[in-house]
C-alpha positions as CSV (number, residue, x, y, z in Angstrom):
1,M,156.9,143.0,-32.3
2,K,156.8,139.6,-30.5
3,T,160.1,138.0,-29.6
4,V,160.9,134.3,-30.2
5,L,163.7,132.0,-28.9
6,L,164.0,129.2,-31.3
7,T,166.4,126.4,-30.5
8,G,167.9,124.2,-33.2
9,A,167.4,127.0,-35.8
10,S,170.3,126.1,-38.1
11,G,168.9,123.3,-40.2
12,G,165.8,121.3,-41.3
13,L,162.6,122.3,-39.6
14,G,164.4,125.0,-37.5
15,L,165.8,126.8,-40.5
16,A,162.5,126.7,-42.4
17,L,160.7,128.0,-39.3
18,S,163.3,130.7,-38.8
19,Q,162.7,132.0,-42.3
20,T,158.9,132.1,-41.9
21,L,159.1,133.8,-38.5
22,L,161.4,136.5,-39.8
23,E,159.2,137.0,-42.9
24,Q,156.2,137.5,-40.6
25,G,157.9,140.2,-38.6
26,Y,158.9,138.4,-35.4
27,F,162.2,139.2,-33.7
28,V,164.0,135.8,-33.5
29,Y,166.8,134.6,-31.4
30,L,168.4,131.9,-33.6
31,H,170.0,129.3,-31.5
32,Y,172.6,127.0,-32.9
33,H,175.3,124.6,-31.6
34,H,178.0,124.6,-34.3
35,Q,176.4,125.1,-37.7
36,R,175.8,128.9,-38.2
37,K,176.4,129.5,-41.9
38,A,172.8,129.4,-43.0
39,L,171.8,131.6,-40.0
40,E,174.5,134.1,-40.8
41,A,172.7,134.6,-44.2
42,L,169.4,135.0,-42.5
43,H,170.8,137.5,-40.0
44,A,172.3,139.5,-42.8
45,K,168.9,139.7,-44.4
46,Y,167.1,140.6,-41.2
47,P,169.8,142.3,-39.0
48,N,167.2,144.3,-37.0
49,Y,164.9,141.3,-36.4
50,S,167.4,138.6,-35.4
51,K,170.3,137.6,-33.2
52,L,172.4,134.5,-33.3
53,I,172.8,132.6,-30.0
54,Q,175.3,129.8,-29.6
55,A,175.0,127.1,-26.9
56,D,175.9,123.4,-26.5
57,F,172.9,121.9,-24.7
58,A,175.1,119.0,-23.6
59,C,176.8,121.6,-21.3
60,A,174.9,122.7,-18.3
61,E,176.9,125.9,-18.1
62,D,175.9,126.9,-21.6
63,L,172.3,126.3,-20.8
64,L,172.5,128.5,-17.7
65,R,174.4,131.2,-19.7
66,L,172.0,131.3,-22.6
67,K,169.6,133.6,-20.7
68,E,172.3,136.1,-20.4
69,Q,172.3,136.5,-24.2
70,I,168.6,137.3,-24.3
71,D,168.3,141.1,-24.1
72,R,164.6,141.5,-25.0
73,P,161.5,140.3,-23.1
74,L,160.6,136.9,-24.5
75,D,157.1,136.1,-25.8
76,I,157.6,132.7,-27.3
77,L,159.9,129.7,-26.7
78,I,160.1,127.0,-29.3
79,N,162.1,123.9,-28.1
80,N,163.1,122.4,-31.4
81,A,166.7,121.3,-30.9
82,A,167.0,117.5,-30.7
83,I,169.4,114.6,-31.5
84,E,168.9,110.9,-31.9
85,H,170.8,107.6,-31.9
86,L,169.7,105.1,-34.5
87,G,170.6,101.5,-33.9
88,P,169.5,98.1,-32.6
89,L,168.8,97.5,-28.9
90,E,172.2,95.9,-28.4
91,E,173.9,99.2,-29.3
92,K,172.0,101.3,-26.8
93,T,173.8,102.1,-23.6
94,M,173.6,104.3,-20.5
95,E,175.7,106.8,-22.4
96,T,173.5,107.0,-25.4
97,M,170.3,107.3,-23.2
98,H,171.9,110.1,-21.2
99,Q,173.1,112.0,-24.2
100,I,169.8,112.0,-25.9
101,F,167.8,112.7,-22.8
102,Q,170.1,115.7,-21.9
103,I,169.5,117.4,-25.3
104,N,165.9,116.5,-25.9
105,T,164.4,116.6,-22.5
106,V,166.6,118.2,-19.8
107,A,167.5,121.2,-22.0
108,P,163.9,122.1,-22.7
109,F,163.1,121.6,-19.1
110,L,165.8,124.1,-18.0
111,L,164.8,126.6,-20.7
112,M,161.1,126.4,-19.6
113,K,162.2,126.9,-16.0
114,Q,164.1,130.0,-16.9
115,F,161.5,131.6,-19.2
116,A,158.0,130.3,-18.3
117,S,157.3,132.9,-15.7
118,E,158.2,135.8,-18.0
119,I,156.3,134.2,-20.9
120,E,153.2,133.8,-18.7
121,K,153.3,137.5,-17.7
122,R,153.2,138.3,-21.4
123,E,150.6,135.6,-22.1
124,G,152.9,134.1,-24.6
125,S,153.6,130.6,-25.8
126,I,155.9,127.7,-25.4
127,I,155.9,125.1,-28.1
128,N,157.7,121.8,-27.7
129,I,158.6,119.9,-30.8
130,S,157.9,116.2,-30.2
131,S,157.3,113.0,-32.1
132,D,154.3,110.8,-33.0
133,N,156.5,107.8,-32.0
134,T,155.5,108.7,-28.4
135,I,151.8,108.2,-29.3
136,D,151.2,105.3,-31.6
137,K,154.5,104.1,-33.1
138,Y,157.2,102.2,-31.3
139,D,160.5,101.1,-32.7
140,E,163.6,100.0,-30.8
141,V,165.8,101.7,-33.4
142,T,164.8,105.2,-32.1
143,L,164.2,104.1,-28.5
144,E,166.2,106.8,-26.7
145,Y,164.7,109.5,-28.9
146,D,161.1,108.2,-28.3
147,V,161.6,108.0,-24.5
148,S,163.1,111.6,-24.4
149,K,160.2,113.0,-26.4
150,A,157.6,111.2,-24.2
151,G,159.2,113.0,-21.3
152,L,158.9,116.3,-23.2
153,N,155.2,115.6,-23.7
154,L,154.8,115.2,-19.9
155,L,156.8,118.4,-19.2
156,S,154.5,120.3,-21.6
157,K,151.4,119.2,-19.6
158,S,153.0,119.8,-16.3
159,F,154.2,123.3,-17.1
160,A,150.8,124.2,-18.7
161,R,149.3,123.4,-15.3
162,I,151.9,125.4,-13.4
163,Y,151.7,128.4,-15.7
164,P,148.1,128.6,-16.8
165,K,148.2,132.0,-18.5
166,A,150.9,130.8,-20.9
167,K,150.0,128.6,-23.9
168,I,152.2,125.5,-23.5
169,N,151.8,122.7,-26.0
170,A,153.6,119.9,-27.7
171,I,153.4,119.0,-31.3
172,C,154.1,115.4,-32.2
173,F,155.3,115.3,-35.8
174,G,155.6,112.3,-38.0
175,W,158.6,111.9,-40.2
176,L,160.2,115.1,-41.4
177,D,162.8,115.0,-44.1
178,T,165.6,116.7,-42.2
179,P,169.3,115.9,-41.8
180,M,168.5,114.1,-38.6
181,N,166.9,111.3,-40.6
182,D,170.1,109.8,-42.1
183,F,168.4,107.2,-44.2
184,P,169.6,106.0,-47.6
185,E,167.8,107.7,-50.5
186,D,166.2,104.4,-51.7
187,I,164.4,104.1,-48.3
188,K,163.6,107.8,-48.1
189,K,161.6,107.7,-51.3
190,D,159.0,105.4,-49.8
191,M,158.6,107.2,-46.5
192,P,155.5,109.3,-45.8
193,F,157.3,112.6,-45.0
194,I,155.4,115.6,-43.7
195,P,156.3,118.6,-45.9
196,L,158.2,121.2,-44.0
197,D,155.8,124.0,-45.0
198,K,153.0,122.0,-43.3
199,A,155.0,121.5,-40.2
200,V,155.9,125.3,-40.1
201,S,152.2,126.2,-40.6
202,K,151.3,123.9,-37.6
203,I,153.8,125.7,-35.4
204,I,152.6,129.1,-36.4
205,T,149.1,128.0,-35.5
206,Y,150.2,127.1,-32.0
207,I,152.0,130.4,-31.6
208,K,148.6,132.1,-32.0
209,T,146.4,129.5,-30.2
210,N,144.6,130.2,-26.9
211,E,144.7,126.4,-26.1
212,T,147.2,125.0,-23.6
213,G,148.3,121.6,-22.3
214,K,147.7,119.9,-25.6
215,V,149.9,117.1,-27.1
216,D,148.8,117.3,-30.7
217,V,149.8,114.8,-33.4
218,C,150.6,116.0,-36.9
219,Q,151.1,113.3,-39.5
């Protein structure tokens, strides 16, 4: 049984992926920040295949303590947890840039530092969930998010070079209809969302791939 640490497991893509991983027989560490109700239901259904892990990725101490909660050898790390700040350029500040960068780039960096060596020994996988905004779509409204995910792409390539026996890749998704996208419903209906089942399938493919160092776009 392979063991997965999935960050941001409590909603949207993370929750859909959690369900699939557990259905397919993985042991999953389900990370959350403060919303755990849906994960409690999953854990109750799969008590021998899951464990809930709480950590605030804005807190350096929480990030360093997270490894203490992992009591099984780790095969797969999926850096999914992320936040954004929507607004015009005038509303963007040093504080908003720092906040987004901490969660979306620094936290995955620290988790990869903690687990990459172990994952390489087990010839496992690290999958970083990124955005197609870093490739061919640029919008000031999501500037901090886009910059943070561009950094995550670079981290993926760098760690893939340092740990060649691990499969370390980034998947740059287009719009996913998750709670992060707090758009009015009349705008949402015209947006080309990627179905969550398609996104989950893409991630499962990268869990099983032998490729590494890729930054793949999924639209």
